[in-house]
Every structure is written in structure tokens, then in C-alpha cells.
C-alpha positions, 0 to 999 in steps of 0.5 A: 500500500505504501509503495502504491500511494507513493507512486500515485503521489509522486506521479502527481508531482508531490514529494514523498519520503517513506518510513517503514514504521512509526519509530522512524517517523518519530525519530525523523521529525525530532531532527531539524531536517524533519520538517514537512508540509504534511504527513500521511499517516497510516494508523496500522504501522509496524512497531510504533503505530499511528496513534503513538506517532500522533501522541508524540506529535501532540506532545513534541511537535503540535504544529504538525498535527494540523498537517496530518492525514490519517489513513484507516481501514475502519471508522472507529472511536479511535479516529473519532477521538483524534480527528479534531487534531488532524487535517483529515481522516481518509478511509480505505479503500479510497479513490486515488484522485480524492487522496491526491486532492486531500494531500494537496489541500493539506500541504497548500494550507497557510502555515500558522507560526 
């Protein structure tokens, strides 16, 4: 799924950086080079899951929370609890064009300092 989404976005000229698990996301965002216009985050990732990444963002990098798009295979109370902190929740399966439009809207929103 990750490779397909990456291919879809890069074919639409969206710069993508892939991470294999939530721990890698947390480590990269903690560095000065870990500055992103948006974060497409699957709730079901190996090691540290998406909720752990969201908690870390909430505690250490809250400015990025409004630039997170959650991918989920289920509509659940978990996503309902966190949806107010993120830009959007996208449910799988999704239409590629809809995902691209959501990502573009997310990264094109004004940065609030």
C-alpha cells in the first residue's frame, strides 16, 4: 500500500519520503531536517503505530498535527477521538484522485507560526 500511494503521489508531482514504521517517523521529525508540509499517516504501522506517532506529535511537535492525514481501514472511536487534531481522516479503500486532492489541500494550507 505504501509503495502504491507513493507512486500515485509522486506521479502527481508531490514529494514523498517513506518510513517503514512509526519509530522512524518519530525519530525523523525530532531532527531539524524533519520538517514537512504534511504527513500521511497510516494508523496500522509496524512497531510504533499511528496513534503513538500522533501522541508524540501532540506532545513534541503540535504544529504538525494540523498537517496530518490519517489513513484507516475502519471508522472507529479511535479516529473519532483524534480527528479534531488532524487535517483529515481518509478511509480505505479510497479513490486515488480524492487522496491526491486531500494531500494537496493539506500541504497548500497557510502555515500558522
